[in-house]
N, C-alpha and C positions, 0 to 999 in steps of 0.2 A: 363956584363950587369946587372946581378942580384945583385951584391955586391955594385955597385956605381950608385944608381939611381940619375937622375937629376930631381929634383922636378919642375923645370921650364918647362919641356917638358912633355906633356901628356904621360902616359904609353901606351895608346891606342888611335889611331886617325883614324876615318873613314872619307873619303872625296868622296862625290858624288857616293856612293856605290849603284850599282844596282844588282839585281839578277833576271834572267829570266829562267824559266823552260819550256822546250819544244820548238818547232819551228813552224814557219808559223802561221796558223790559230789556232793551239793548244797552242801557246805560252802564258805563264802567267808570268807577271812581279810582283814578290813578294816584291822586294824593288825597289824604283823608284828614288833614289838619296839621300841617307842618309848621313848626316854629324853628327859626334858624337865624342866628346873628353872625355876620362875617365882618370882622374889623378890617380896616384898610391895611394893606401890606401883608395879609396872611396868605399862605399857600395851603389850600384845603383840597383833599381828595374825597370824592363822593363815590361810594361803592354800594353794591347790593345785587341780588340776583335779578335775572330777567323779569321784567314786570313789576319791579319794586318801586318804581316812581323816580329813579335817579335821573333818567334822561328828561322826563317831564319837568322835574325841578330845574334842570339846567336850562331848558327852553324858556321857562318862566323867568329865571334869573337873567337870561340873555335878552329878554323882551321880545323873543320870537313867538311867544304865546302868553296869554294872560290867565290868571287864576279864575276859577269859577266863583269862589268866595274867598274872603280873607284879605290880608293887607300885605303889599310889597312896597317897602320904602327903600329908595336908593338915595342915601344921604338925606336931603330935605325934600325929596320929590316922592309923592304918592303915585307909584307907577300905574296901579290898576285904574287910576282916574284919567290917565293920558289917552289921547286919541291915537289911532294907528300911526299917523304922521309924526306925532310927538314922540312915540316910542322909537320910531325909525331915527329921529334926530338924536335921541339918547344913545342908541346903539352906535350911530355914526361918530359921535364925539367922545364917548366914554368907554366903549366896549370893543374888545378885539376877540376874534373867534379862530380856533384851530380845530379842524375836523380830522377824523380817522382817514378819510379818503383824499386828503390834501385839497381837493377842489380847485386845482389850478387850471388856467386856460392852456390847452395843449399846444397851440400854435403861437403862443406868446412867450417872450423871453422872461427870465426870472425877474429882471428889473421891471418890466412892464406889468407883470403880475403883482409885484409889490406896490407899484404906483396906483393901482386901481382905487383903493379907498380915498386917496388924495385927489384922484380925478373926479370922483363923485362929489368931493367937497369943493371942486372948482379951483384947486390950487394951480398956480402958474407952473409952466413946464420946468423951469429951472429949479423951482422949489421941489417939485415932484422927483426930479432926477436926483438931486442932492439927498433928499430924505430917503429915497429907496436905496441908494448906494450905502448910506450910513446904516440902514436897517440890515441890509445883506451883510455888511461888515460885522455887525453885532452878532450875527448867527454863524460867522465863520465862512462866508461865501464870497469874499472878495476875489475877483477874477472870474466868477461864474455868472456875472450879470447878464450876459447875452446868450446864455444857453437856454434852450427850451426844456420843459419838463421831461420830454423823451430822451434828453441827453444827460439827465441827472439820475442818481440813484434814489431809492425810496427815502433814505435818510436826508438826502439833499433836498428832495422835494418838500419834505416836512419842514425843513429849515426855511425854505422859501415861504411856505405857508405861515410860519411863525413870524418871519420878517414882515409879511403883509399885515399880520395882525398887530404888530407893534409899531408900524410906521407912523400911525396917527398918535402915538404916545398915549395909549388908553390907560384909564385907571384900573380896569379889570380885564384880564385875559381868561376867556372861557375855553376850555379844551375838552373835546368829546373824544375819548379813547385815542389820544394823540399818538400812542405807540402801537395801536392795534394792527396796523399793516406793516410793521417793521420787525426785523429779526431782533434777537435779544441785545446784541451789541449796539445796533443803531438805536434801539429803544432806550437804552441807558444813556447814550449820547444826547438824545433829545431831552431826557429828564434832567441831565446835568445842565443843559441849556436853560430849561425852565427854572431850575433852582437859581441859576445865576441871574436871570432876569428879575426874579422875585427879590433876591438878596441885594443886587447892585442898583436896580432901578426902582425898587419898591412897588412893582406891579402886583396887585392882588391877583392870585391865580386860583381859579375854581376848575378842577379837573374831574371828569367822570372816568373811571377805569374799573375793569374787572380783575386787574392784575395786582395782587398784593405787593409784589416786589417793586412795582412802579408807585403804588400808593405810599410806600415807605419813604419816598422822597419828600412827601408833604409834611408840613408841620402839624396837620390835623386831619383826621380821617373820620368822616361821617358816613355811617352805614344806614341805608334805607331798607326796610322790609315791609311789604304790603302797604305801601303808600305812606309810611310814617318813618320818622327818625328812630332807629332802633338803638344806635349807640353813637357817641360823639367823643372821640378820644384824641387828646393832644399828644404831641411827640414825647414830651417829658414823661407821660404816663405809659407810653409804648415801650420805653427802653427796657423795662424788665421782661418784656415779651419777646424781644429779639435775640 
């Protein structure tokens, strides 16, 4: 699947996806029938007010949660039919994650943090070391391999988190408010890095953000409102609005 992409088929396809939490009078429908196609190599920003369903959609796309009803197809795999263990394997081999809070192990070096996904895969020590150093170099952290998160700035910590996400060479990078804990300058640096990863390595990036200036880096902006896709705008359509 990873080595022979079919560009005519969307990498990701959601059809009539719903998500309901709770039961009976306490039930809340976070998604109400979402249709969404994401081609391989696209950089998409998902926006929307609090409670709009954007984070729920990201969790489903990242196989961290499943739809209540509807279809989620990842290339030729019907994801909602997978077992929990099968979804975990899909995440491990094809998806990378970046979170607002960095989620680094505080007493562990940058290199060791980046190696973790490879450790879970059972990769040999030499392979893990080499891949982690390469990933850190890609995010501009050569020379910082042995520093712990407490010795790094917020922007550097997020770079480590991105290196950890790309060390397995994922098809898709899912980023949940990746600049939310950063100042404006560091935020723009992280966005430049994501753009470069998308452009130079062809990684499909799906980013949730509430910041329009960060969403502007994406090639496509999808806005959620009340559990549905309210608008879907490509960059060429946005130029007149900037």
